[in-house]
C-alpha positions as MATLAB code, in Angstrom:
seq = 'MIHETSIIEDGAKIADNVTIGPFCNISKDIELKSGCKLESNVILKGKLIVDKDVRIFSFTAIGNENSDITIGKKTHIREFVQIGSQDSEDGNTTKVTVGDENFLMGYVQLLSGCTTGQGCILTNAVRLYENVTCEDRVIVGGLSTIEAGNTIGSGVMIGGASCVDHDIPPFTLVEGNRATVKGLNVVGLRRRLKNKADIEKIKSIFKQILGEIVDKELASDIAKEHENEYAREFASFISKSNNI';
ca = [
      80.674   64.192  112.998;
      84.084   64.280  111.330;
      86.904   62.141  112.682;
      90.037   64.075  113.596;
      92.286   61.906  111.404;
      90.416   62.705  108.176;
      91.730   65.319  105.747;
      89.237   67.720  104.161;
      90.561   70.336  101.742;
      89.367   73.927  101.820;
      86.400   74.400   99.491;
      84.698   71.073  100.147;
      81.014   71.439  101.004;
      79.975   69.192  103.877;
      76.386   69.282  105.224;
      75.962   69.584  108.999;
      74.704   66.042  109.597;
      77.325   64.173  107.543;
      79.424   61.509  109.275;
      83.028   61.014  108.161;
      85.059   58.193  109.684;
      88.820   57.959  110.279;
      91.545   58.374  107.660;
      89.312   59.698  104.861;
      90.651   62.129  102.246;
      88.222   64.605  100.674;
      89.346   67.080   98.013;
      88.193   70.656   97.496;
      85.496   70.139   94.837;
      83.478   67.580   96.795;
      79.903   68.177   97.976;
      78.414   65.801  100.553;
      74.716   66.409  101.166;
      72.763   65.733  104.348;
      72.644   62.250  105.843;
      75.762   60.946  104.067;
      77.985   58.562  105.993;
      81.567   57.656  105.129;
      83.303   54.781  106.874;
      87.103   54.692  107.237;
      89.745   55.191  104.526;
      87.445   56.637  101.845;
      89.126   58.739   99.122;
      87.045   61.316   97.200;
      88.649   63.364   94.414;
      87.741   65.637   91.512;
      84.329   67.207   91.009;
      81.872   65.054   92.928;
      78.332   65.542   94.234;
      77.096   62.925   96.696;
      73.337   63.251   97.237;
      71.379   62.743  100.464;
      71.651   59.637  102.637;
      74.420   57.936  100.662;
      76.588   55.479  102.585;
      80.154   54.802  101.442;
      82.056   51.953  103.058;
      85.758   51.539  103.788;
      88.565   51.664  101.220;
      86.365   53.045   98.449;
      87.960   55.429   95.911;
      85.753   57.790   93.921;
      87.069   60.212   91.309;
      90.421   61.493   90.075;
      91.833   64.954   89.460;
      89.870   65.374   86.192;
      86.648   63.489   86.948;
      83.037   64.728   87.133;
      80.814   62.344   89.116;
      77.340   62.361   90.656;
      76.117   59.780   93.197;
      72.321   59.557   93.625;
      70.484   59.637   96.938;
      70.183   56.593   99.231;
      72.878   54.706   97.321;
      75.047   52.198   99.205;
      78.629   51.713   98.056;
      80.417   48.820   99.733;
      84.096   48.170  100.386;
      86.895   48.602   97.813;
      84.640   50.068   95.094;
      86.309   52.265   92.451;
      84.220   54.822   90.552;
      85.933   56.949   87.907;
      89.185   56.724   89.834;
      91.351   56.565   86.719;
      91.534   58.672   83.573;
      89.985   57.499   80.315;
      92.370   55.664   77.996;
      91.964   58.383   75.340;
      92.442   61.167   77.892;
      88.877   62.472   77.480;
      87.290   61.845   80.852;
      83.482   61.707   80.666;
      80.946   62.297   83.442;
      79.979   59.320   85.607;
      76.438   59.179   87.015;
      75.248   56.673   89.623;
      71.465   56.849   90.041;
      69.290   56.950   93.129;
      68.997   53.916   95.424;
      71.757   51.905   93.779;
      73.611   49.139   95.609;
      77.241   48.639   94.587;
      78.776   45.647   96.371;
      82.440   44.991   97.114;
      85.154   45.508   94.487;
      82.796   46.963   91.857;
      84.552   49.159   89.296;
      82.946   51.836   87.088;
      85.161   53.504   84.502;
      84.816   56.886   82.816;
      81.445   57.714   81.239;
      79.407   55.011   82.987;
      75.787   55.702   83.923;
      73.389   53.709   86.080;
      69.674   54.418   86.485;
      67.516   54.070   89.563;
      67.539   50.927   91.706;
      70.447   49.100   90.060;
      72.345   46.354   91.905;
      75.934   45.578   90.902;
      77.102   42.597   92.915;
      80.650   41.679   93.940;
      83.554   42.308   91.551;
      81.448   43.601   88.649;
      83.285   45.794   86.155;
      81.710   48.337   83.798;
      84.104   49.558   81.145;
      83.989   53.049   79.640;
      80.665   54.588   78.561;
      78.462   51.700   79.686;
      74.843   52.604   80.461;
      72.635   50.552   82.775;
      69.035   51.710   82.713;
      66.695   51.409   85.750;
      66.537   48.265   87.922;
      69.418   46.412   86.290;
      70.953   43.565   88.316;
      74.433   42.329   87.411;
      75.738   39.075   88.914;
      79.147   38.805   90.558;
      82.393   38.662   88.555;
      80.627   39.921   85.427;
      82.066   42.394   82.935;
      80.235   44.749   80.590;
      82.435   45.912   77.741;
      82.761   49.535   76.678;
      79.967   51.458   74.975;
      77.117   49.008   75.600;
      73.651   49.748   76.987;
      71.784   47.428   79.348;
      68.015   47.921   79.191;
      65.642   48.441   82.088;
      64.901   45.423   84.280;
      67.681   43.221   82.881;
      69.239   40.532   85.072;
      72.749   39.389   84.115;
      73.976   36.083   85.548;
      77.257   35.769   87.428;
      80.613   35.509   85.639;
      79.125   36.792   82.384;
      80.902   38.876   79.753;
      78.554   41.248   77.917;
      79.810   42.604   74.591;
      76.590   43.967   73.068;
      73.433   45.886   73.998;
      70.893   43.951   76.072;
      67.135   44.564   75.533;
      64.942   45.520   78.527;
      63.299   42.903   80.780;
      65.568   40.052   79.680;
      67.615   37.387   81.450;
      71.200   37.117   80.242;
      74.187   34.929   81.054;
      77.311   33.398   79.609;
      80.723   34.217   78.237;
      79.947   35.611   75.730;
      76.587   36.553   77.207;
      73.382   35.761   75.341;
      69.712   36.397   76.054;
      68.150   33.311   77.640;
      64.605   34.616   77.941;
      62.569   37.201   79.818;
      63.255   38.138   83.424;
      59.750   37.026   84.394;
      60.364   37.134   88.153;
      61.573   40.717   87.855;
      58.552   41.646   85.741;
      56.157   40.147   88.281;
      57.757   42.165   91.049;
      57.642   45.348   89.026;
      54.327   45.149   87.162;
      51.040   44.550   88.965;
      49.064   44.156   85.755;
      49.543   40.617   84.378;
      48.356   41.794   80.968;
      51.481   43.969   80.669;
      53.675   40.912   81.170;
      51.741   38.903   78.575;
      52.174   41.722   76.046;
      55.931   41.735   76.618;
      56.078   37.946   76.258;
      54.188   38.142   72.969;
      56.431   40.700   71.301;
      59.565   39.039   72.711;
      58.724   35.921   70.706;
      57.942   37.957   67.597;
      61.024   40.179   67.592;
      63.750   37.987   69.084;
      63.299   34.757   67.180;
      65.990   33.102   65.112;
      66.848   36.566   63.811;
      66.272   40.023   65.293;
      63.336   41.581   63.415;
      64.208   45.270   63.674;
      61.589   46.313   61.127;
      58.805   44.748   63.195;
      60.351   46.237   66.339;
      60.191   49.685   64.772;
      56.506   49.241   63.866;
      55.610   48.024   67.374;
      57.537   50.904   68.951;
      55.416   53.386   67.016;
      51.991   51.786   67.191;
      51.602   49.397   70.148;
      49.125   50.446   72.830;
      51.176   49.048   75.726;
      53.963   51.319   77.080;
      56.199   48.417   78.146;
      55.855   46.726   74.777;
      56.829   50.007   73.138;
      59.841   50.379   75.439;
      61.059   46.874   74.620;
      60.553   47.273   70.872;
      61.999   50.796   70.756;
      65.233   49.677   72.394;
      65.733   46.928   69.819;
      64.824   49.105   66.843;
      67.335   51.817   67.856;
      70.257   49.625   68.888;
      73.055   48.981   66.431;
      74.639   46.356   68.635;
      72.198   43.546   69.490;
];
């Protein structure tokens, strides 16, 4: 169902069972796949693919004339969100990718080049500057900012009103302005990992690698040789990052 007040340019690809509310504006290079639902006053521009069963709430703006954006399936995008709606400062607009089953709450802003993995939650008024990467299952607390070019590892939880100016290792709990690692996100690990031994392995290497100094040499050895996949993931991230 498409409301009569919405404007859809010739060339846009709209699946049969898409719902588009009043006063939306959809440009020619947009593809909305089956099950998508747009509330009122949604603006979609540029090259944009919105996967199945995505819901976009009122007054959201996605894309600009030069953007290239993909929104993963079953993602919810709440009111007043902006995704790639302005050009990069250097004029080189980079692809934006929002993963499957993300939840972007009100007033979230993602700039050019941002990428989120599967199952991320960005709460109210979070801002990701250019070329920020959030791996799977990242949770960012309200009013937080992640500065340009940083990577947030899988399973990280960032506390509200934090400012992140460096890479954050997987499975950690972070907060502050400037944000620092406070420990492991143990609650998140318990929800994600059924095997308690996996959690104990992560705890062990966390203490070894992230002590008073970051031991990147040990992290590199663990990443190559450790038998546990989650321990290797944690250590590999630290060994490869130039900004922890």
